[in-house]
C-alpha positions, 0 to 999 in steps of 0.5 A: 723835791720828793713827792708821792703821787696823790693817792699816797701823799705824803704828810707834812708834820703839823708843827712845820707849818706847811700844809700837805695833802697827807692823811691826818690821824682822827682823834676820838672826838666826833665832828665838830667836837674840838677842844679850845686851842692852846696858844700857838695852835691856831696856825696849826688849825689853819694848816689843817684846814688847808690840808683837808681842802687839798685832800679833797681836791686831790680825790680822783674818785670825786672830781670836786669842783672848787670853791668846795663846800664849807661844810665838806671841809669841815667834815674833813678836818673833824671841825665845825664849819663856823671854825673855818671863819676864824681863819678865812673870810669864806671859801673863796679865800680858802680856796685860793690858799690851798691853790696858792700852796699847790702853785708854791710846790709846782714852783719849787719844783720848776726852780729846782729844776732850773738850778739843777740844769744851770751851766747846761745849754739854754735848750736843755734848761727849757727841757729840764723845767718842762720835765719838772712841770710834767712830773708834777702834773703826773704825780698830782693829776687831779690837783693839777687839773684843778689848779688852772681851772679853779683860779682867776685871771689875776691870781699869782700862781699862774703868773708866776709859772708863766714868768718861768716859761718866759725866762726859760724860752727867752734864753733861746736867743742864738741867731737864727733860732725858731722863736727869737722874733717873739719870745712872749709868743714862743713861751705861750706856744711851748707852755700850751703845748706841754700843758695840752699834752698832759691834759690829753693824756687821760681823754685821748690816751685810748684814741691816739698812741700819744707815747711818752710825754718827756719824749714829746718834750725832748722833741719839742725843745729840740725843734726850737733850735731848729733854723728859723722858718723863712718869711712868706 
């Protein structure tokens, strides 16, 4: 999946029904002045509202907390705030829809990378997954941070991402592999290592010479094939 970085996101045609972070041409109408939807356009308005949220989330100049203000979303979408309630019960549901879209894009990237690496060694498939995860974070730095800060413990997005990590790490079942004793703990360890390394890039980049995150991933996945540490 080709995706532009956040400052220049690619737009998805409204007819596709899939929201995007891309810019949308403004109409000549003033804020809140919207013609009555023709048949079939209600879903398009819902998509445009989600697109507005995605643009606000991706704004690197102003790190907005989520849930966002409905007035702010309405202003970005060029509609009145009450129009949002025709499609969403409130800002919490709207935020979940937008974050769900972002997680859907991330999961699609992870699945695509895993399919492309099919037939390779378990470590190579894990590396492919981790590289795809890192590329998504690099292309969507602000959204990436918001995705994991704006979800609850029972949201499906993080659970689905965790399942991908468990599957990839669980393939490392060769006798003597470092993490075979507890695949669940190993998945948490690998995911948190990659995720934490990505989050350190911006605040710590000027303090430590962190190097390339993809080189870090290669070193990490190679280390998982090292002999298991002896029991103490």
